[in-house]
KOLTILUM-36629 format. One record per residue: z, y, x of N, C-alpha, C in turn; residue number from 1; residue in one letter. Coordinates in steps of 0.2 Angstrom, whole numbers. Layout:
N
{r {Z Y X} {Z Y X} {Z Y X} NUM "A"}
...
***
This chain:
314
{r {413 534 411} {417 533 417} {420 539 419} 1 "M"}
{r {427 539 420} {431 544 422} {429 547 429} 2 "K"}
{r {429 553 431} {427 555 437} {434 554 442} 3 "P"}
{r {432 553 448} {438 551 453} {443 557 453} 4 "P"}
{r {449 556 454} {454 561 455} {453 564 462} 5 "L"}
{r {452 571 462} {451 574 468} {456 574 474} 6 "P"}
{r {462 573 472} {468 572 477} {469 565 479} 7 "F"}
{r {465 560 477} {466 554 480} {460 552 484} 8 "I"}
{r {462 550 490} {457 549 496} {452 543 494} 9 "K"}
{r {446 543 496} {442 538 494} {444 531 497} 10 "S"}
{r {448 531 502} {450 524 505} {456 522 500} 11 "S"}
{r {460 526 497} {465 524 492} {462 521 486} 12 "T"}
{r {456 525 484} {453 522 478} {450 515 479} 13 "R"}
{r {447 514 485} {444 508 487} {450 502 488} 14 "E"}
{r {456 504 490} {461 500 490} {463 498 483} 15 "F"}
{r {463 502 479} {465 501 472} {460 497 469} 16 "I"}
{r {454 498 470} {448 494 467} {449 487 470} 17 "D"}
{r {450 486 476} {451 479 479} {457 476 476} 18 "E"}
{r {462 479 474} {468 477 471} {467 474 465} 19 "A"}
{r {463 477 461} {461 475 454} {457 469 454} 20 "R"}
{r {454 467 460} {450 461 460} {454 455 463} 21 "K"}
{r {460 457 465} {464 451 468} {468 448 463} 22 "T"}
{r {467 441 462} {471 437 457} {478 438 459} 23 "P"}
{r {482 439 454} {489 439 454} {493 445 458} 24 "G"}
{r {488 450 459} {491 455 463} {493 461 458} 25 "Y"}
{r {500 462 458} {503 466 453} {503 473 454} 26 "S"}
{r {505 478 450} {506 485 451} {512 486 456} 27 "F"}
{r {517 481 456} {522 482 461} {519 480 468} 28 "L"}
{r {515 475 468} {512 474 475} {508 480 477} 29 "D"}
{r {504 483 473} {500 489 475} {504 494 477} 30 "L"}
{r {510 496 474} {515 501 476} {517 499 483} 31 "L"}
{r {519 493 484} {522 490 490} {517 491 496} 32 "H"}
{r {511 489 494} {505 490 499} {504 497 501} 33 "G"}
{r {504 501 496} {503 508 498} {508 511 502} 34 "Y"}
{r {514 510 501} {520 512 505} {519 510 512} 35 "I"}
{r {518 503 512} {518 500 519} {512 503 523} 36 "Y"}
{r {506 504 520} {500 507 524} {501 514 525} 37 "A"}
{r {504 517 520} {504 525 520} {509 527 525} 38 "R"}
{r {515 524 526} {520 526 530} {523 520 534} 39 "W"}
{r {518 517 538} {520 511 542} {525 512 547} 40 "P"}
{r {526 518 550} {531 519 555} {538 519 552} 41 "Y"}
{r {538 522 546} {545 522 543} {546 515 541} 42 "F"}
{r {542 512 538} {543 505 535} {545 500 540} 43 "Y"}
{r {542 500 546} {543 495 551} {550 498 555} 44 "I"}
{r {551 504 556} {557 507 558} {563 505 554} 45 "G"}
{r {563 505 548} {568 503 544} {569 495 544} 46 "V"}
{r {563 492 544} {563 485 544} {567 482 550} 47 "G"}
{r {566 485 556} {569 482 562} {575 486 564} 48 "I"}
{r {577 491 559} {584 494 560} {584 499 565} 49 "G"}
{r {579 502 567} {579 508 572} {579 515 569} 50 "T"}
{r {576 515 563} {575 521 559} {582 523 556} 51 "H"}
{r {584 530 557} {590 532 554} {592 530 547} 52 "P"}
{r {586 530 543} {587 528 536} {589 521 535} 53 "A"}
{r {588 517 540} {590 510 539} {597 508 537} 54 "A"}
{r {602 512 539} {609 511 537} {610 512 530} 55 "K"}
{r {605 516 526} {606 517 519} {602 512 515} 56 "W"}
{r {596 510 518} {591 506 515} {593 498 516} 57 "I"}
{r {595 497 522} {597 489 523} {602 486 518} 58 "T"}
{r {607 490 516} {612 487 512} {608 485 505} 59 "P"}
{r {603 488 503} {599 487 497} {594 481 498} 60 "L"}
{r {594 478 504} {589 474 506} {588 468 501} 61 "G"}
{r {593 465 499} {593 460 494} {590 461 488} 62 "G"}
{r {591 467 485} {588 469 479} {581 471 480} 63 "L"}
{r {579 474 485} {572 476 487} {568 470 487} 64 "I"}
{r {571 465 491} {567 458 492} {566 455 485} 65 "N"}
{r {571 455 481} {570 452 474} {564 455 470} 66 "K"}
{r {564 462 471} {559 466 467} {552 464 470} 67 "L"}
{r {552 464 477} {545 464 480} {543 457 481} 68 "L"}
{r {547 452 481} {545 445 482} {544 441 475} 69 "I"}
{r {547 444 470} {546 441 463} {549 434 463} 70 "H"}
{r {555 434 465} {558 427 465} {560 426 458} 71 "Q"}
{r {559 419 456} {561 417 449} {568 413 449} 72 "K"}
{r {573 416 445} {579 412 446} {579 405 444} 73 "P"}
{r {575 403 440} {575 396 438} {570 391 442} 74 "D"}
{r {567 394 447} {562 391 451} {565 386 456} 75 "E"}
{r {563 380 457} {565 375 462} {565 378 469} 76 "P"}
{r {571 377 473} {571 380 479} {565 379 484} 77 "A"}
{r {562 373 483} {556 371 487} {550 376 486} 78 "A"}
{r {550 378 480} {544 382 478} {546 390 478} 79 "D"}
{r {552 392 480} {553 399 480} {550 402 486} 80 "Q"}
{r {548 408 486} {545 412 491} {550 416 495} 81 "V"}
{r {550 415 501} {555 419 505} {551 425 509} 82 "G"}
{r {555 429 512} {552 435 515} {546 433 520} 83 "F"}
{r {547 428 524} {542 426 529} {536 424 526} 84 "A"}
{r {536 422 519} {530 420 516} {526 426 514} 85 "D"}
{r {529 432 514} {525 437 511} {522 442 517} 86 "T"}
{r {525 440 523} {523 445 529} {523 440 535} 87 "Y"}
{r {518 438 538} {518 434 543} {512 434 548} 88 "H"}
{r {513 431 554} {507 431 558} {505 424 560} 89 "G"}
{r {499 423 562} {496 416 565} {495 418 572} 90 "K"}
{r {498 414 576} {497 415 583} {490 413 585} 91 "V"}
{r {486 417 589} {479 415 590} {478 416 598} 92 "V"}
{r {475 411 601} {473 412 608} {468 418 609} 93 "P"}
{r {467 420 615} {463 426 616} {456 425 613} 94 "L"}
{r {453 419 615} {446 418 612} {445 418 605} 95 "E"}
{r {451 415 601} {451 415 594} {451 422 592} 96 "S"}
{r {456 426 595} {456 433 593} {450 437 594} 97 "A"}
{r {446 436 599} {440 439 600} {435 438 595} 98 "K"}
{r {435 432 592} {430 430 587} {432 433 581} 99 "R"}
{r {438 435 579} {440 439 573} {437 446 573} 100 "L"}
{r {436 449 579} {433 456 579} {426 455 580} 101 "V"}
{r {423 450 581} {415 449 582} {412 447 576} 102 "L"}
{r {415 446 570} {412 444 564} {407 449 562} 103 "I"}
{r {401 447 560} {396 452 559} {393 452 552} 104 "N"}
{r {397 448 547} {395 448 540} {401 448 536} 105 "E"}
{r {401 450 530} {406 450 525} {408 443 523} 106 "E"}
{r {414 441 523} {416 434 522} {422 434 517} 107 "I"}
{r {423 428 513} {428 427 509} {430 420 509} 108 "K"}
{r {436 419 512} {439 412 512} {446 413 509} 109 "I"}
{r {446 411 502} {452 413 498} {458 409 499} 110 "P"}
{r {458 403 502} {465 400 502} {465 395 509} 111 "D"}
{r {469 397 513} {469 394 520} {476 390 520} 112 "L"}
{r {478 386 515} {485 383 515} {486 379 521} 113 "E"}
{r {481 375 524} {482 371 530} {483 375 536} 114 "Q"}
{r {479 380 536} {479 385 542} {485 390 543} 115 "V"}
{r {486 393 537} {491 398 536} {497 394 532} 116 "I"}
{r {502 391 535} {506 387 531} {512 391 527} 117 "P"}
{r {510 396 523} {514 400 519} {512 400 512} 118 "Y"}
{r {517 402 508} {516 402 501} {511 407 498} 119 "K"}
{r {512 413 502} {508 419 500} {504 422 506} 120 "R"}
{r {499 426 504} {495 429 509} {492 425 514} 121 "A"}
{r {487 421 512} {484 416 517} {476 416 516} 122 "R"}
{r {473 422 514} {466 422 513} {463 427 518} 123 "S"}
{r {457 426 520} {453 430 524} {447 433 520} 124 "I"}
{r {447 439 518} {442 443 515} {440 449 518} 125 "V"}
{r {434 449 521} {433 455 526} {426 458 523} 126 "M"}
{r {428 465 522} {422 469 520} {421 474 526} 127 "K"}
{r {415 475 528} {413 480 533} {417 478 539} 128 "N"}
{r {416 471 542} {420 469 547} {419 473 554} 129 "P"}
{r {414 477 554} {413 480 560} {417 487 561} 130 "D"}
{r {420 488 555} {425 494 555} {432 492 558} 131 "R"}
{r {433 494 564} {439 492 567} {443 498 570} 132 "I"}
{r {449 498 569} {454 504 571} {459 502 576} 133 "V"}
{r {460 506 581} {465 505 586} {471 509 583} 134 "A"}
{r {476 506 582} {482 510 579} {488 510 584} 135 "M"}
{r {492 515 584} {498 515 588} {503 510 585} 136 "D"}
{r {505 505 589} {509 499 586} {516 502 583} 137 "C"}
{r {517 501 577} {523 503 574} {529 500 577} 138 "P"}
{r {529 494 579} {535 491 582} {537 495 589} 139 "C"}
{r {531 496 593} {532 500 599} {535 507 598} 140 "R"}
{r {532 510 593} {534 517 591} {541 517 589} 141 "M"}
{r {544 512 587} {551 512 584} {556 511 590} 142 "A"}
{r {553 509 596} {558 507 601} {559 513 606} 143 "R"}
{r {565 513 609} {567 519 613} {563 519 620} 144 "E"}
{r {562 513 622} {558 512 629} {553 506 628} 145 "N"}
{r {548 508 624} {543 503 622} {538 501 628} 146 "P"}
{r {535 495 627} {530 494 632} {524 498 630} 147 "C"}
{r {520 499 635} {514 503 634} {507 499 636} 148 "L"}
{r {502 501 634} {500 507 630} {502 506 622} 149 "P"}
{r {502 511 618} {504 511 611} {498 508 607} 150 "M"}
{r {492 511 608} {487 509 603} {483 502 604} 151 "D"}
{r {487 497 602} {485 490 603} {485 486 597} 152 "V"}
{r {487 489 591} {486 486 585} {479 487 582} 153 "C"}
{r {476 481 581} {469 482 578} {468 480 571} 154 "L"}
{r {466 485 567} {466 485 560} {458 483 558} 155 "V"}
{r {457 478 555} {450 475 555} {447 475 548} 156 "V"}
{r {442 479 547} {438 478 540} {441 483 535} 157 "G"}
{r {437 484 530} {440 489 524} {442 485 519} 158 "D"}
{r {447 488 515} {449 495 514} {454 497 519} 159 "P"}
{r {456 492 523} {462 493 528} {461 498 533} 160 "F"}
{r {455 497 537} {453 502 542} {452 509 540} 161 "A"}
{r {449 510 535} {448 517 532} {454 520 530} 162 "S"}
{r {458 516 526} {465 518 524} {469 521 530} 163 "F"}
{r {469 517 535} {473 519 541} {471 525 544} 164 "I"}
{r {464 526 545} {461 532 548} {463 538 543} 165 "I"}
{r {462 537 537} {463 543 532} {470 545 532} 166 "D"}
{r {475 541 533} {482 542 532} {486 543 538} 167 "H"}
{r {483 540 544} {487 540 550} {482 543 556} 168 "Q"}
{r {479 549 555} {474 552 559} {477 553 566} 169 "P"}
{r {483 554 567} {486 556 573} {488 549 577} 170 "K"}
{r {488 544 574} {490 537 577} {484 532 577} 171 "H"}
{r {478 534 575} {473 529 574} {466 532 576} 172 "A"}
{r {462 528 578} {455 530 580} {450 524 579} 173 "R"}
{r {444 526 577} {439 521 576} {437 518 583} 174 "W"}
{r {436 512 584} {433 509 590} {428 504 589} 175 "I"}
{r {424 503 594} {418 498 593} {421 491 594} 176 "T"}
{r {417 486 593} {419 479 594} {420 478 602} 177 "R"}
{r {416 481 606} {417 480 613} {424 483 615} 178 "D"}
{r {426 489 612} {432 492 614} {438 487 611} 179 "E"}
{r {437 484 606} {442 479 603} {443 474 608} 180 "A"}
{r {438 471 610} {438 465 615} {442 467 621} 181 "I"}
{r {440 474 623} {444 476 630} {451 477 628} 182 "N"}
{r {453 479 622} {460 479 621} {464 472 621} 183 "I"}
{r {460 468 618} {463 461 618} {464 458 625} 184 "L"}
{r {458 459 629} {458 456 635} {464 460 640} 185 "Q"}
{r {465 466 639} {470 470 643} {477 468 641} 186 "A"}
{r {478 467 634} {485 465 632} {486 458 634} 187 "E"}
{r {481 453 634} {482 447 637} {484 447 644} 188 "D"}
{r {481 451 648} {482 451 655} {489 454 656} 189 "E"}
{r {492 458 651} {499 460 652} {504 455 650} 190 "R"}
{r {501 449 647} {506 444 645} {508 445 638} 191 "G"}
{r {504 448 634} {506 450 627} {502 445 622} 192 "H"}
{r {506 443 617} {503 438 612} {499 441 606} 193 "V"}
{r {494 437 604} {489 440 599} {491 436 593} 194 "H"}
{r {492 440 587} {494 437 581} {489 440 575} 195 "H"}
{r {486 435 571} {482 438 566} {487 439 560} 196 "A"}
{r {488 445 558} {493 446 553} {491 446 546} 197 "F"}
{r {495 443 541} {494 443 534} {500 446 530} 198 "F"}
{r {498 449 525} {504 452 521} {502 452 513} 199 "K"}
{r {507 450 509} {505 449 502} {504 456 499} 200 "D"}
{r {507 461 501} {506 468 499} {499 471 501} 201 "A"}
{r {496 468 507} {490 470 509} {485 465 506} 202 "M"}
{r {484 465 500} {479 462 496} {480 454 497} 203 "L"}
{r {485 451 499} {486 444 500} {482 441 505} 204 "E"}
{r {480 445 511} {475 443 515} {477 446 523} 205 "R"}
{r {472 443 527} {472 445 534} {470 453 534} 206 "F"}
{r {473 457 538} {472 464 539} {472 466 546} 207 "Y"}
{r {475 463 551} {476 466 557} {477 461 563} 208 "A"}
{r {476 463 569} {478 458 574} {483 462 578} 209 "I"}
{r {489 459 579} {495 462 583} {494 459 590} 210 "C"}
{r {495 464 595} {495 462 602} {502 464 604} 211 "N"}
{r {507 460 605} {514 463 606} {518 458 611} 212 "C"}
{r {524 460 611} {529 456 616} {535 455 613} 213 "C"}
{r {539 451 615} {546 449 612} {551 455 613} 214 "E"}
{r {550 460 617} {555 465 618} {553 471 612} 215 "C"}
{r {547 471 610} {545 476 605} {544 474 598} 216 "C"}
{r {541 468 597} {538 465 591} {543 463 586} 217 "C"}
{r {544 467 580} {548 465 575} {548 458 573} 218 "G"}
{r {541 456 572} {540 449 569} {543 444 574} 219 "A"}
{r {541 445 581} {543 440 586} {551 440 586} 220 "M"}
{r {554 446 586} {562 446 586} {564 442 580} 221 "N"}
{r {562 443 574} {564 440 568} {563 432 568} 222 "A"}
{r {557 430 571} {556 423 572} {561 420 576} 223 "H"}
{r {562 423 582} {567 420 587} {574 420 584} 224 "Q"}
{r {576 424 579} {582 424 576} {583 421 569} 225 "H"}
{r {578 416 568} {578 411 562} {574 413 556} 226 "G"}
{r {570 419 556} {566 420 551} {559 418 553} 227 "T"}
{r {556 412 550} {550 409 553} {544 413 551} 228 "P"}
{r {543 419 554} {537 423 552} {531 422 556} 229 "M"}
{r {531 417 561} {525 416 565} {523 409 564} 230 "L"}
{r {517 407 563} {514 400 563} {511 399 570} 231 "A"}
{r {512 393 572} {509 391 579} {501 391 578} 232 "S"}
{r {498 392 584} {491 392 585} {488 385 583} 233 "S"}
{r {492 380 583} {489 373 582} {488 370 589} 234 "G"}
{r {490 373 594} {489 371 601} {496 371 604} 235 "Y"}
{r {497 367 610} {503 367 614} {500 368 621} 236 "V"}
{r {505 370 625} {503 371 632} {505 364 636} 237 "C"}
{r {501 362 640} {503 356 644} {503 357 651} 238 "I"}
{r {507 354 655} {508 356 662} {506 350 666} 239 "L"}
{r {502 351 671} {500 346 676} {505 346 682} 240 "D"}
{r {509 340 682} {515 340 687} {512 340 694} 241 "D"}
{r {506 337 695} {503 337 701} {501 344 704} 242 "I"}
{r {498 347 700} {495 354 702} {501 359 702} 243 "L"}
{r {506 358 698} {511 364 698} {515 363 704} 244 "C"}
{r {516 369 707} {520 370 713} {527 373 712} 245 "N"}
{r {529 374 706} {536 376 704} {537 383 705} 246 "G"}
{r {532 387 706} {533 394 707} {536 398 702} 247 "C"}
{r {536 396 696} {539 399 689} {536 405 687} 248 "S"}
{r {530 407 690} {527 414 688} {525 414 681} 249 "T"}
{r {523 408 678} {521 407 671} {527 409 667} 250 "C"}
{r {533 406 669} {539 407 665} {540 414 663} 251 "N"}
{r {539 419 668} {541 426 667} {536 429 661} 252 "E"}
{r {531 426 660} {526 428 655} {526 425 648} 253 "F"}
{r {530 420 648} {531 416 641} {535 420 636} 254 "C"}
{r {532 422 631} {535 427 626} {540 422 621} 255 "Q"}
{r {539 416 622} {543 412 617} {548 407 621} 256 "F"}
{r {549 409 627} {554 405 631} {553 397 631} 257 "G"}
{r {546 395 631} {545 388 631} {544 385 638} 258 "A"}
{r {543 389 643} {543 386 650} {549 387 653} 259 "L"}
{r {552 381 655} {559 381 658} {559 377 664} 260 "E"}
{r {563 379 669} {565 375 675} {571 371 674} 261 "V"}
{r {570 364 674} {576 360 673} {576 355 679} 262 "V"}
{r {582 355 682} {583 351 688} {578 353 694} 263 "D"}
{r {576 359 694} {571 361 699} {564 360 697} 264 "G"}
{r {563 357 691} {556 355 689} {554 360 683} 265 "V"}
{r {548 362 684} {545 366 678} {543 362 672} 266 "N"}
{r {544 363 666} {542 359 661} {541 364 654} 267 "H"}
{r {537 361 649} {536 364 643} {541 362 638} 268 "V"}
{r {544 366 634} {548 365 628} {543 365 623} 269 "N"}
{r {541 359 620} {536 359 615} {538 362 608} 270 "Y"}
{r {545 361 607} {547 364 601} {546 372 601} 271 "E"}
{r {547 375 606} {547 382 607} {540 385 608} 272 "K"}
{r {536 381 611} {529 383 612} {525 384 606} 273 "C"}
{r {522 390 606} {518 392 600} {510 392 601} 274 "M"}
{r {508 390 607} {501 389 609} {497 395 610} 275 "G"}
{r {501 401 612} {497 407 613} {492 407 619} 276 "C"}
{r {494 403 624} {489 403 630} {490 408 635} 277 "G"}
{r {495 413 634} {496 418 638} {497 416 645} 278 "V"}
{r {501 411 646} {503 408 652} {498 405 657} 279 "C"}
{r {492 403 653} {487 399 657} {484 404 662} 280 "I"}
{r {482 410 661} {479 414 666} {484 416 671} 281 "G"}
{r {490 415 670} {495 417 675} {496 412 681} 282 "K"}
{r {494 406 680} {495 401 684} {489 400 689} 283 "C"}
{r {490 402 696} {485 402 701} {483 395 703} 284 "E"}
{r {487 390 701} {486 383 703} {482 379 697} 285 "Q"}
{r {481 383 692} {477 379 686} {481 373 683} 286 "G"}
{r {488 374 683} {492 368 681} {493 368 674} 287 "A"}
{r {491 373 670} {492 374 663} {486 374 659} 288 "L"}
{r {486 371 653} {480 371 648} {483 371 641} 289 "A"}
{r {479 372 636} {481 372 629} {478 365 627} 290 "L"}
{r {481 362 623} {479 355 620} {481 355 612} 291 "Q"}
{r {476 353 608} {477 352 601} {483 348 600} 292 "R"}
{r {487 350 595} {493 346 593} {493 346 585} 293 "D"}
{r {491 341 582} {491 341 574} {498 343 571} 294 "E"}
{r {503 341 575} {510 343 572} {511 350 572} 295 "A"}
{r {507 354 575} {508 361 576} {503 365 571} 296 "K"}
{r {499 361 567} {495 364 562} {488 365 564} 297 "G"}
{r {484 368 560} {477 369 561} {475 376 564} 298 "I"}
{r {471 376 569} {470 383 572} {466 387 568} 299 "P"}
{r {467 394 569} {463 399 565} {456 400 569} 300 "L"}
{r {452 395 568} {445 396 571} {440 399 566} 301 "E"}
{r {439 405 566} {435 408 561} {428 406 560} 302 "I"}
{r {425 404 565} {418 402 564} {418 395 561} 303 "Q"}
{r {422 391 562} {423 384 559} {425 385 552} 304 "A"}
{r {429 390 551} {432 391 544} {426 394 539} 305 "L"}
{r {422 398 542} {416 401 539} {411 396 537} 306 "M"}
{r {410 392 542} {405 386 540} {407 382 535} 307 "T"}
{r {414 380 535} {417 375 530} {417 379 523} 308 "E"}
{r {418 385 523} {418 389 517} {411 391 514} 309 "A"}
{r {406 389 518} {399 391 516} {397 398 517} 310 "G"}
{r {401 402 522} {399 409 523} {393 410 528} 311 "N"}
{r {393 405 533} {388 406 538} {381 404 535} 312 "V"}
{r {376 408 537} {369 407 535} {367 410 528} 313 "G"}
{r {372 414 525} {370 417 519} {367 424 520} 314 "K"}
***
């Protein structure tokens, strides 16, 4: 066996080892993943157009996408993979987000097609799930007047958490599960949405929980402008007309513009609602609640998925 190269960090070697075990994961995917995780602030800054280099790189976007997405020219349109299929988030209500950071065993759920309705990056494989990193949000870092605080991105499990700590020591720190819960709770109180993020270049799997807002989040901005990067939680908000007093406080906190006043009456636009649940805690009258909606997909309820996959009890 060859000795490890001294200039390669152990977390990088672990990332490469995991890449070799990931079916269909190519060298180009590995290179893409390394660039993304090694220089996330540059990557996201270029992606949302705020980095100075964006004016040079953006015109090459079509070529870069073809290289990274591996589009096949003779592939039927219905089977082709788009950008959103490679990098996307699943909206999760607060309690579901908390359960993701409370996992206390390694798990492997290889294909979540019904839960994560994208063609790529829809697995949950967690090694050392208690290793959690709070990272400065790349989207907020790229904004001139960002929302605060910065360190609200949660990177969960290895090799991702260790990789970020090794390569972003000024922008990341180890945290406990209790600290992760506190960050999720605080962001929820600020009215920010939780997303479980998946990326093809990040070993085709879940790797982080984003807690962000429509003014800063690149994925939310892209989603609102026609790139479907976010999947609904599987729930919708319902409004009790009797309890609602029309104060519209909840409307101010809806990141998806799904709460609207029409003819003086507050109502939910079910097409826009992503079921994040942020609005519910803002209603003093208790007029809002989340309700399952099969048309919105299946929720990412990790304990139920673990049981179904046979992970619980091992």
